C-alpha positions, -999 to +999 in steps of 0.1 A: +107-213-031+087-181-025+108-151-016+090-128+008+093-091+003+074-080+035+072-091+071+043-086+095+046-054+116+057-058+152+030-033+164-003-029+148-018-044+116-001-049+082+034-055+069+066-036+063+091-040+034+122-061+041+138-064+007+147-039-020+119-052-041+094-046-013+106-010-009+106-005-047+070-016-050+059+005-020+077+036-033+064+031-068+028+029-056+032+059-034+048+079-063+019+070-087-007+081-061+012+114-054+016+120-091-021+114-098-031+138-070-009+165-084-021+158-120-058+159-109-053+192-091-034+208-120-053+195-151-089+187-140-115+212-131-126+209-095-162+210-105-159+179-127-174+154-103-173+126-128-135+129-133-129+131-095-151+101-088-134+081-115-100+090-101-111+080-066-123+046-078-091+040-097-070+050-066-091+026-045-086-002-069-048+004-071-047+005-032-066-027-028-045-044-055-013-033-036-027-046-003-035-080-019-001-082-035+016-073-002-004-099+017+008-126-008+044-115-004+044-113+034+061-139+055+033-147+080-003-137+085-017-102+089-032-097+123-031-071+151+002-073+170+011-057+203+049-063+199+072-089+214+061-101+248+089-107+272+088-127+304+062-152+294 
């Protein structure tokens, strides 16, 4: 049995965490991204375009990986939602 960590958002596109595991993964990814931004600004020369481009590619790969993981752990499909419709 697959345990889902996320559920589709009520409004908009995507998913939101519903278990502690989902929140932990989301916060961990956010912390890694924030830490990498701070590290890049502190330790890498702003004129070093290669380092910044490499960093941007790694962040994009990490973000896409997180999105794919989240989609696999979501109970339902990702699609645009307008909220619960009442009276139908």
